[in-house]
N, C-alpha and C positions, 0 to 999 in steps of 0.2 A: 493189351499191348503188343503179346505174343504176335499175336497177325498181323501187327502192321511192320514190325521186324524184321517178321517170314515175308513180308510183302517186297520189303526195303529188298532181302538180301537177293531174292528170283532177281528185281529190277536190275542190281545190281550185275547181277551175274548174267544177264541178258546186255548189258549197258558193254559189261567185259568184251566179251564172244562179236558184238557188233564191231566194238572198237577195233580189234585183232583183222576182225576184216578188214576193214575201213580205213584202217590209219594212212596208207598212203594216197589214200585218195585228201584225206583231211589237209596233210602233210603238205600236200600241192597245193591247195585251195589256199591256204597258209601263205606257204611261198609265194606264188601266185599275185596276191594280194599286195604283200608285201614290196615282190619287182614292178608293182605296178604304182603303188604308190610312191617308191624309188623314181623310177622315169617320170612321172608324172612332177616330180622335184625337181629335177632336174632341165625338163625342158620347160617346166615354170620360169625355175632360175635364169634358164639362158635365154627364154625368154624377156625377162625383166635387164639384164643384163645389156640386151640388144637393143630393145628402146633406151636403155639410159646412155647407149652407145651414139645414137643418132640422133637424141632429143637434149643432148649436155654434154657431152667428149668430143663430139665431134665441132660441133658450134662453136664450143670454147677453145679447140685447138684452131679453127681457121679463123676465130679472131686476133689469137698470138702468133700467126702470121703479118699482120696488119699494125702501122705504128702504134706507137703507144698511144691512148687518148684517152681523155677522161670521157668520151661515148662509151668506145670500147669498155673501158671500165664499169662502167653503167650496165651494158650489156650483161659481161661478162658476172656480175652479182645478179641478176638475177634468171641467169640459168644453173649457177649454183645455186636458186634456192628451187631451182624444177621440183617436183614434185618423186621425181628417178633419185634423187640424191640420197633416198633412204638404200636402192641396193649398190650404193661404193661403198666398197672393202675400208677399213680403216685403217688403213697404208693411205690408201685413194683419197679419204676425206680430208684426212691431217694433211698431204701437200695440194690439197684443195684452198683448203681452207687459205695455207701458207702463200700463196702463190696469188686468190683475193686481196690479202694482207697488204704484200710484197708492191703489188698493182695498186693499192690507193692512194702507197707510198708515194709513187710516182707522178699520176695520173693528174696531179697539176703543174706538173713540170712548164716552164715558158722558159725559154732560154733568157730573153726577156726581158722580163720581172726577177730572173734570180740573177744576169748583169746590174739592173740595176738596183737588186741588194747591194751587192757587192760594192758598188760604186760610193752607196750610199756610206756602208762601214768603213768604207777607207775615207771617207771624208772626215768622217769624225774622227778615225786615228790621225787622219793629218790636225785636224785641229784640236788634238789632246798634245799630241807629240809638240807641237807650237805652246803649250800651257795655255790654251782656250778653255772653259769647261762649255762642253754641251748641253748642259741645262742648264742654262743659266736664270729661268724667266720663274719668280717663287708663285705659289698658288698658297692663301692663306684662306683660314676659319676660324671663326670668331676670334679674329686679331692675331690669329698665331700664322708663322708658316709651317704647313704641313708637308709639302713635298716641292719637289722643284723640277719643274719641265722643259722640253726643247721650248724653242720659240714659234708662235704659232703658223709663219709661214712656211718653214723648214719642212712642213706638210709635204708641201707638193715638189719635194727637190724629189723622190722616185719618180715621180710622174713624168717629171721634167727629162731625166737620165732615161726612163723608158723611150721618147719620142727619141731624144737621142740616137735610142741604138735601134731603132726601128729605122729610121734616116741614113745610118751609117753603121756598115759591118765590120767591127773591130779586125776581123779576120781578114777581110780584104780591102777596107780603109780606114788603117788605122791613126794615120797620119790626121784627117779629116775627122775622127771618130774624138780622139786625145784632145785635141784643140776644143773644140764641143764644148767637150765636159768640164775641159780650167775654164773656160769662160765659164761654164754655170756654177760650178765651185766659187768661183770669184764674186758671181752676182751673191751666188745666196751668203759666201762669208761677208761680203760687205753692207747686206741688209740686215743679217740675225745678229752678227758678231762682231768685227770690225775690219778697220779701212784696211788693214794690213794685207799685201800680197802674199800669201804664203804661197812655199816651192808646192810644186804636184808631181808626182811623178818622178821626183829625183832621185827617192832609194830605191822604185821598181817600176819599170815598165809599165803602160797600162795593159801589155799581154800578160807579164808577170803575176800581177794584181788580178786580173781575173781568174787564170791557172791555177793560183795556189792558194787561193782564198778558201777559210774552214769551210763558209758556206759551198763554192763547186764541192768540196772533197767529199760535204753531208750527202748531196745530189748524186755524186757519184757513186756513193757506199747505197747507197736506194736502188740505184741500175744494179747493181753489181749482184744486191738481195737478188732482188726480178729476175736479173737471167738466168738465177742459180736455182730459184723456185719455177721458173720455166724451164729449164732442162729438167730439174727430176720430176714435174708433171707431165713433162713429150713421153719421158724414160718409162711412163709407167705401161705395164702390159696392154692394158684395155687399151690406149692411146696409140702405140705401136702395132694394134691388130686393127686397126684401120686403114695404115696402109695397106697391110695385107689384103686385106678384104674388098680394098678398091681399089 
């Protein structure tokens, strides 16, 4: 046992002497290895970020220059699911999610459909204003009325209004457009509710109805949110670097 301890002490003495002579070399090797790892990590991260810019950020930025559409929304969704998305920073990922969410909200926008929805609501407003119940049709279950609904033929009103807005632009052909709408309202009113001739656009003009509607304001809010999300995304450093690099 004493011999083992003695040999161990001799080995430690030799190691100590060796370390004193070679410590600088050891430290240099360790530092060199650490620097190499750091440099490799930097270049690895830079490579990933460059790949992220070119395969995802740049295409999305280009799509945002185009008119909003369902097709472009789908393309941005696909790009946002790219493998490189894992290299986004926390704030970048948050703003990208916000962008996609806001784009979804306006991707189905269609001015003809919106105007038809507004006028359908206005038609109901006029009916109620004149004391007419807009859901007069009873639905029964086991001999009991469970709810009331719109007249079946009224389901075609929105479609017919869309046809009018496709034929007449309310901004450039207001009289023709209004005349056709009044005629359409009168037809559906007589077919589904009453023979009375109700007044349309006496309280508000067609232009006022279209511009002051809650439906339009709701769409305006969606577009405002989209513009804000778009601006914040384009202000990201990784996006701005594209214009510098190109």
